[in-house]
C-alpha distance (Angstrom), angle and dihedral (degrees) to the residues before:
residue distance angle dihedral
M1 . . .
I2 3.77 . .
L3 3.80 117.2 .
K4 3.77 120.1 -135.9
E5 3.80 119.9 -125.3
Q6 3.84 92.7 -106.1
E7 3.81 91.5 50.9
L8 3.80 90.2 52.6
Q9 3.78 91.4 53.9
N10 3.79 92.8 53.2
I11 3.90 93.0 56.9
T12 3.82 110.4 109.2
G13 3.80 135.2 175.5
G14 3.72 144.0 63.8
G15 3.86 99.2 80.2
I16 3.77 130.5 107.6
S17 3.84 111.0 -128.9
Y18 3.82 120.2 -128.8
S19 3.88 90.4 -118.0
I20 3.89 90.0 60.8
L21 3.81 90.6 49.1
G22 3.85 89.8 47.3
I23 3.88 92.2 50.7
I24 3.78 91.6 48.1
G25 3.88 90.7 46.8
A26 3.81 90.7 49.6
I27 3.78 91.6 49.5
G28 3.81 89.4 50.0
V29 3.82 93.4 50.4
F30 3.84 91.3 47.4
I31 3.84 92.3 50.8
A32 3.83 91.0 47.4
G33 3.81 89.5 52.3
V34 3.84 94.2 49.3
V35 3.88 90.7 49.3
D36 3.86 90.7 47.0
G37 3.78 89.4 50.7
I38 3.85 92.0 51.0
L39 3.74 95.8 45.9
R40 3.90 98.6 38.2
P41 3.87 109.5 26.4
L42 3.78 113.5 -170.3
K43 3.74 129.0 -168.7
C44 3.83 119.3 -115.8
N45 3.78 113.2 -113.1
């Protein structure tokens, strides 16, 4: 079966959205900050 051009444009799925990547990145940065604070505690100035 050959798909028409309009049918090809209506196909969705399979991609990771930028918001999910941003959330994963933010969680990674937060965890890195917590680990850094535990391993290398610094006084507030």
